[in-house]
C-alpha positions as CSV (number, residue, x, y, z in Angstrom):
1,M,82.8,69.3,144.3
2,E,81.0,67.7,146.1
3,W,78.6,70.6,147.1
4,L,78.3,69.8,143.5
5,V,76.8,66.4,144.1
6,D,74.8,67.9,147.3
7,Y,73.2,70.7,145.8
8,G,73.6,70.0,142.3
9,V,71.1,66.6,142.4
10,I,68.6,68.5,144.6
11,G,69.1,71.9,141.9
12,L,68.5,68.6,138.9
13,F,65.4,67.2,141.0
14,F,63.5,71.0,140.7
15,A,64.7,71.1,138.0
16,A,63.3,68.3,136.4
17,F,59.9,68.4,138.2
18,L,59.4,71.9,136.9
19,A,60.2,71.0,133.5
20,A,58.2,68.5,133.3
21,T,55.0,71.0,134.7
22,I,53.2,73.7,132.5
23,L,57.1,76.0,132.9
24,P,59.0,76.2,129.5
25,L,62.2,74.3,131.2
26,S,65.5,72.1,130.4
27,S,66.5,69.9,133.0
28,E,68.9,68.4,129.9
29,L,72.0,70.9,130.6
30,M,71.9,70.5,135.0
31,L,72.1,66.3,133.9
32,G,75.0,66.4,131.9
33,L,77.2,68.4,133.7
34,L,76.8,66.6,136.4
35,V,77.8,63.9,134.6
36,A,80.4,65.4,133.2
37,N,81.7,66.7,136.3
38,G,81.6,63.1,138.1
39,T,78.1,62.2,138.9
40,D,77.6,58.9,139.2
41,P,75.3,59.0,135.9
42,V,73.1,56.2,137.4
43,L,71.8,58.5,140.3
44,V,71.6,61.3,138.3
45,V,68.9,59.7,136.0
46,A,67.1,58.4,139.1
47,V,67.1,61.7,140.4
48,A,65.6,63.7,136.6
49,T,63.3,60.6,136.6
50,V,61.9,61.2,140.0
51,G,61.2,64.9,139.4
52,N,60.0,64.2,136.1
53,V,57.3,62.0,136.9
54,L,56.1,63.4,140.1
55,G,55.9,67.0,137.9
56,S,53.7,65.2,135.1
57,L,51.8,63.8,138.1
58,T,50.9,67.3,139.2
59,C,49.9,68.5,135.7
60,Y,47.3,65.4,136.6
61,A,46.6,66.5,139.0
62,L,45.8,70.0,138.5
63,G,43.9,68.7,135.7
64,W,41.6,66.9,137.5
65,W,40.9,69.0,139.7
66,A,40.5,72.3,137.6
67,S,39.0,70.4,135.0
68,Q,34.2,69.9,135.2
69,P,34.7,73.6,135.5
70,V,38.0,75.0,134.0
71,L,36.9,73.6,131.0
72,Q,32.6,74.4,131.2
73,R,34.2,77.9,130.6
74,W,37.0,78.3,128.6
75,L,35.6,75.7,125.9
76,K,31.8,75.9,126.5
77,L,30.7,72.6,126.6
78,S,27.7,71.3,128.3
79,D,27.9,68.7,130.3
80,H,26.8,66.2,127.6
81,E,29.9,66.9,125.7
82,L,32.4,67.0,128.5
83,I,31.1,63.4,128.8
84,Q,31.0,62.2,125.0
85,A,34.9,64.2,125.0
86,R,35.4,62.4,128.3
87,D,35.0,58.9,127.2
88,R,36.7,60.3,123.8
89,F,39.7,61.1,125.3
90,N,39.4,57.8,127.9
91,R,38.7,55.3,124.2
92,Y,41.3,57.2,122.6
93,G,43.5,59.7,123.8
94,S,45.4,57.7,126.6
95,S,48.0,56.3,124.5
96,S,49.0,59.7,123.2
97,L,50.0,59.9,127.1
98,L,53.2,57.8,125.9
99,L,54.2,61.8,124.4
100,A,54.2,63.1,127.4
101,W,58.2,63.6,127.2
102,V,57.6,65.7,123.9
103,P,58.5,69.3,124.8
104,V,55.8,71.9,124.0
105,V,52.8,69.1,123.4
106,G,53.3,66.2,126.4
107,D,52.9,68.5,129.7
108,P,49.4,70.0,128.3
109,L,48.7,66.6,127.5
110,T,49.4,65.2,131.3
111,V,47.1,68.4,132.5
112,V,44.3,66.9,129.9
113,A,44.8,63.8,131.0
114,G,43.6,64.6,134.9
115,A,40.8,66.3,133.6
116,M,39.3,63.5,131.2
117,R,40.2,61.9,134.5
118,T,42.2,58.9,132.4
119,D,43.1,56.7,135.2
120,I,46.6,56.3,136.3
121,C,47.1,52.6,135.9
């Protein structure tokens, strides 16, 4: 069963990473199976956490990279409206990132945070 620990933990990392993106995936089942098969729970949670954080940062980076042209094209925002939206999100929306873990809602929040140039720290 050592292969399960080696490949299972690597698979968990990728599942957690992809689950933290816009893709409709979940890594909880894999996490539970690894723990049930005797893998160290601290290792499993640490690997899943790193995968999730890196996936969220990827969504943030995509939002940052595509922000102005995409927002203005899709939402038909003027430069002034985009600046107002960015200021409003930075004032009130930053706390909404506490919900980044929520399925369906959380992933787009990280993209919007990147598009609105929200400070990471």
